[in-house]
N, C-alpha and C positions, 0 to 999 in steps of 0.2 A: 609402683608400690603394690598395686592389686595383683600383678603377675607374680611377684615374689611370694605373696601370701598364698596364692593359688598353687604354685609349685611346691611350697613347703607342705601344704595340706595334702597334696597328691602323693608326696613321698611318704607321709605318715600313714596313709591308707594302704595297707597291703592287700594283695590279691588273696581271696579266701583259699585258693589252691596252694599258694605259697605258704600261708600260715599252717595249713594241714601238713604239707610236706616237711616243713621245719619241725613241727611238733612230733611227727612220726620219727623223723631222724634222731631228734634229741632223746626221745624215749627209748628208741632201740639202742642207741649208743650207751645210755645210762644202764639199761638192763644188761647189755653185753659186757660192760665193764664189771658190773657186780657178779655176772655169771662166771667170769674168769676167776674172780676172787674166791667165790664159793667152790668152784671146781678145784682150785689149789688146796683149799682146806679139806675137801673130801679126799683128795689124793694123799694128803698127809695122814689122815685117819685110817685109810684103808689097810695098811700093813698090820696095825694093831687089831683091827676088826677081824682080819683074816686069822691072825694068831689065836685069838680067843674064840674063833669060829662063831661069832655073833650072827653072821648071816644064816647059819644052820639053825641056831636057837630061835630065829625069827621066821623060820619056815621057808627059807629060800633054798633052791637046789644047789647053788654054788655062789662063790664070791662074785662071779661075773654077772649072774642074774641079779644079785643084790645091788651091785653098783649100777647096772644098766637101768633097773626099774626106779631106784631111789635117786640116782644122780645123773642118769643119761650118759654114763661113761661107756665107751666102746671096749671091746676085748683088748685091743692094743693099749688103750689108756690104762686099763687095770693092770696089765702085765708090766707096763712101764712104772706104774706107781709101786707095785710090789717089789720090783727089782731095785729101783732107786731107794725105796724104803729100807731094804736090807743094807744097802750101802751106807746110808746116813744115820742109822739107828744110834750110833755113838758119836755123831757129829752135829751138835746143836746149832752151830753157825750156818751150816749148809741147809739145815731144816728151815731156818729163818728165810734163807734165800728162796727156797721152794715156795714158801708162803707168800713171798713178795713177788716173785717172777715166774713161778711154775716149775714143773719138773724138767722141762726142756732146757732150762737155764743151767742146770748142773750136770746134765747127762754126759757132756764131753769129759768131765773130770771126776765122775763118780768112782771110777776104778783107780784113780791116782791119789785121791784124798785119803789121809789117815787122821786119827784123832789129833795127832801132833800138828798136822798141816791144815786142820779144819778151818781156822781163821784165815790163813793165807789164801786158800782156794775160794772161800766165801767172798773175800774182798775182790778177787779177780772176777768171779761170776757176777758181782754187782756192777763192776766197772765196764765189763766187756759185753758185747753182743754174743750170741751163741756161736756164730761163725768165727769171730775173732778169738773166742775162747778155745774153739776147736783147733785153730792154727797154733795158738800158744801151747796148748796141751801136747800137740804133736811134737813141737820143738822141745818141750820140757822132757818128754820121754827120752829123746836122744841124749839129753844131758844127765839123765839119771845114771848113777854108778853101775847099776845092773845092766843097763842098756849100752854102756860105753863100748865094750868089746864087740858086741853084735854089730853096731853101726860102723865101727872101724873096719871090721871084716867086710861089710857091705861096700865100703869105699875101696878097699884093697882089691876085692874080686867082684867086679861089676861086669855083667854080660850085656851086650847090646846087639839086638837083632834088627837088621835093616833089610829092606827089599829094594833091589835095584834091577835095572834092565840087564840082560845077559852081556850086552856090549860094554856097559859100565862096569860090570863085575870083572870082565876080562881085563879092562884097563887097570882096575884097582889091583888085581892080582899081579900084573906086570910091574906096577909101581911099588908094590910091597916087596917083590923079589924074595930074597932070603931073609929079609928083616921081619919084624913083628907088626901086627896090625896096630898095636898101641903106638909104636914109633911113627908109623905112617900117618895115623890120625893126629898125632901131636904136631907133625910137620904141617899138615893142612890147617890146623887151628892157628899155629904161629903165623903162617902166611896170611890167613884171613884177618887176624888181629892186626898184623902189620899194615895191611891195606886199609883197614878201618882207621888206624892211627894217622895214616897219610892224609885222609880226607876229613879229619876231625875239625869241626868249625871252632872258631874262637869264642870264648864266653861273651855273652851280651850283658854289659853292666848298665846300671841305672835303667833297668828294663821295666816294662809293664807286665802284668800277669800273663799275658798271652806268650806262649813259647814259640819262637820262630820255627818255621817248617824245617829249615836246614838242621837245626839242633835237635828237634824232635825226631826226625827221620834217622839221624845218626845214632841217637840213644836207643831207638827201637830196633834198629838193625842188629845191634850188639846181642840182643837176646831173642830176636825174631818175634817181637811182640809178646814175650813171655815174662812173667814176674821174675825179677833178678834174685830173690831170696834163695839161698842155697837149698836145693832139693825140691823147690816148688816148680810145677810145670803148668800152672794156671795162666790164662791170658791176663795180661796187665790191664789195670783199670785206671791207675793214676801214675802221673809222672811226679815223683817225690823229690823234693829238694832236701838233701840231707843236712845242709846248713841252714835251712828254712828261708824261703824266699822273702818272707816278711822282714827278716833281719838283714839280708844281703842285697835284695833287689837285683839279683844276678841269676841268669840262666847259664850255668856252667855244665857243659856236656860230661864232665868227669864226676860231677856230684848230683846230676839229675838222673834218678833211677826209676825204671818202670817197676811197679809193684801191683800185686793183686789187692783187692779190697782189704782182706784180713791182715796182710803184712803191712799195708800202709797204716792201718789202725794201730798195729803194734808199734810202728815207728813213732807215731804221734803220741802214743802212751809212754814213750821214753823207755821202751823195753827191748830195744835192739842194741846190743853191745858192739862196739867198733863201728858205729853207724857212719862216721866220717871217713872210714876206709873203704876199700873195694868190697862189694857184697860177698866175695868169696870168704872173707874173714868174719862175716856177721854171725852172731848167735844171740839167743835171748838172754835177758836179765831176769833175775827174780824180782827186783824192785827198780823203779825208776829213780834217777837222781833228780830230785825236785828243786835243787839249788842252782841248776844251770840256767844260762840265759835262754836257751831254747825252750826249756819248760816254763820259766817265769813269764816270758814275753809271747810265746806262741802256743806250745803244746797244752798248757793248762787251760787255755781258753778254747782250744779245739776240743779237748776232752769234755769240757763243760757243755759245749754246744752239741756234741755228739752223744751225750750220756744216754744210754738205752733206757727206754721207758719200761715200766713193769707191766 
């Protein structure tokens, strides 16, 4: 009994250094959190202060000096605040996002948003991290009516420059003969895919979370460790189950897709159309279908767990 009391007393008595460190950390974290909030508020006020030239009336040489001395803002931070301020002056919902999350949260979509789409983009900026929003905005641009013809032309006329050894170049020239490079490359791709198909492992059912090496290697060889989303050349970070592993408990090499972080986030946000088909047919959605089994049983909870902090 005595030992129990002694141990309990010992645990209650903290080392003075530990108390000091804890106190310093908590104070710094508190001040830092508040500093971020006040910096956001300053950034929102800056465009109007600049428009009314308040900095000049208060005896400062420039808006940059005003912001630096009074709010500790760098030149880059001031430029960003003024630029974004111009973009959102007629977009109240995006202004609220800036106050909640800062200027960086809406920079990827500042040029895309209009007064009519203000609410739409504000919702996306709240739901997504900056990097995921950047990926979504990039795909959104491709689907815009004004960008359609441009991207179609990019697909129809695509140049590819490669460096090969002289010996390899000579062999390729012989193989090409009187045909076209496009035909030759297509033959190579078909042969490559055929060989992959011959070695495709069978799906593993009633599986544990760990992906067997044979299936993982097969999936990664198909894209050479690259994200499978159309047009993305980033290295993969996740092996994504398009049918959701939590629902199927199956590792299927046909529906296990390597994705970079941003595109994996879009998939779990329910924003990839044709997700159950081959990645070649994927494109983004404007809104997720939140009535599906995927969303109700998996993606909703993933989104809640990953919700970006302000």
